[in-house]
PLY file of the C-alpha trace (Angstrom):
ply
format ascii 1.0
element vertex 67
property float x
property float y
property float z
element edge 66
property int vertex1
property int vertex2
end_header
-141.02 17.01 -121.26
-140.54 18.94 -124.45
-139.61 22.02 -122.42
-136.70 20.15 -120.81
-135.45 17.88 -123.61
-135.25 18.61 -127.32
-136.53 16.04 -129.80
-133.01 15.69 -131.18
-131.70 14.71 -127.76
-134.74 12.57 -126.90
-134.23 10.52 -130.08
-130.96 9.23 -128.58
-132.73 7.68 -125.58
-135.20 4.94 -124.84
-136.64 4.10 -121.44
-134.71 0.82 -121.16
-131.78 1.66 -123.43
-132.71 -0.69 -126.24
-131.74 -0.42 -129.92
-128.33 1.08 -129.20
-129.84 3.98 -127.28
-129.05 5.23 -123.79
-131.33 4.13 -120.93
-133.27 7.20 -119.80
-134.58 5.45 -116.66
-131.11 5.64 -115.11
-130.97 9.44 -115.13
-131.78 11.62 -112.15
-134.13 13.62 -114.39
-136.24 10.51 -115.02
-136.48 9.79 -111.31
-137.37 13.43 -110.61
-140.15 13.44 -113.22
-141.61 10.27 -111.72
-141.48 11.64 -108.16
-143.15 14.89 -109.18
-145.88 13.06 -111.10
-146.56 10.76 -108.14
-146.84 13.74 -105.79
-149.04 15.84 -108.07
-151.38 13.22 -109.52
-152.90 10.00 -108.33
-151.01 7.72 -110.72
-148.91 4.59 -110.51
-145.18 4.66 -111.17
-145.60 2.30 -114.14
-148.11 4.68 -115.76
-145.59 7.52 -115.63
-142.85 5.27 -117.03
-145.10 4.29 -119.96
-145.87 7.94 -120.76
-142.16 8.84 -120.69
-141.28 5.80 -122.80
-143.89 6.69 -125.41
-142.77 10.31 -125.49
-139.16 9.25 -126.09
-140.25 6.75 -128.75
-142.03 9.45 -130.78
-139.16 11.98 -130.71
-137.98 11.13 -134.22
-141.52 11.52 -135.60
-141.87 14.93 -133.94
-138.66 16.09 -135.64
-140.18 15.31 -139.05
-143.31 17.41 -138.46
-143.15 21.11 -139.35
-143.80 23.34 -136.36
0 1
1 2
2 3
3 4
4 5
5 6
6 7
7 8
8 9
9 10
10 11
11 12
12 13
13 14
14 15
15 16
16 17
17 18
18 19
19 20
20 21
21 22
22 23
23 24
24 25
25 26
26 27
27 28
28 29
29 30
30 31
31 32
32 33
33 34
34 35
35 36
36 37
37 38
38 39
39 40
40 41
41 42
42 43
43 44
44 45
45 46
46 47
47 48
48 49
49 50
50 51
51 52
52 53
53 54
54 55
55 56
56 57
57 58
58 59
59 60
60 61
61 62
62 63
63 64
64 65
65 66
C-alpha cells in the first residue's frame, strides 16, 4: 500500500473513520485492494480489512522512522 498512499496521507484515515479521521473503507481504492487480494490469495475479506486497518494505524509511526 505504501506505493499507492504516502504515510502523510494514510495518517488522515482509519478503516472505520474513527478519531476524527476519514473512513478508508468507503473509498473505491479500498474495495479494489480487497477484490484483488481475494482473487490472488486464499484469504477472507475480514483478514484483508484487518491488514489495511493495521497499516493505516501505523502510518504516523512510519513517518517518525528515518528511511
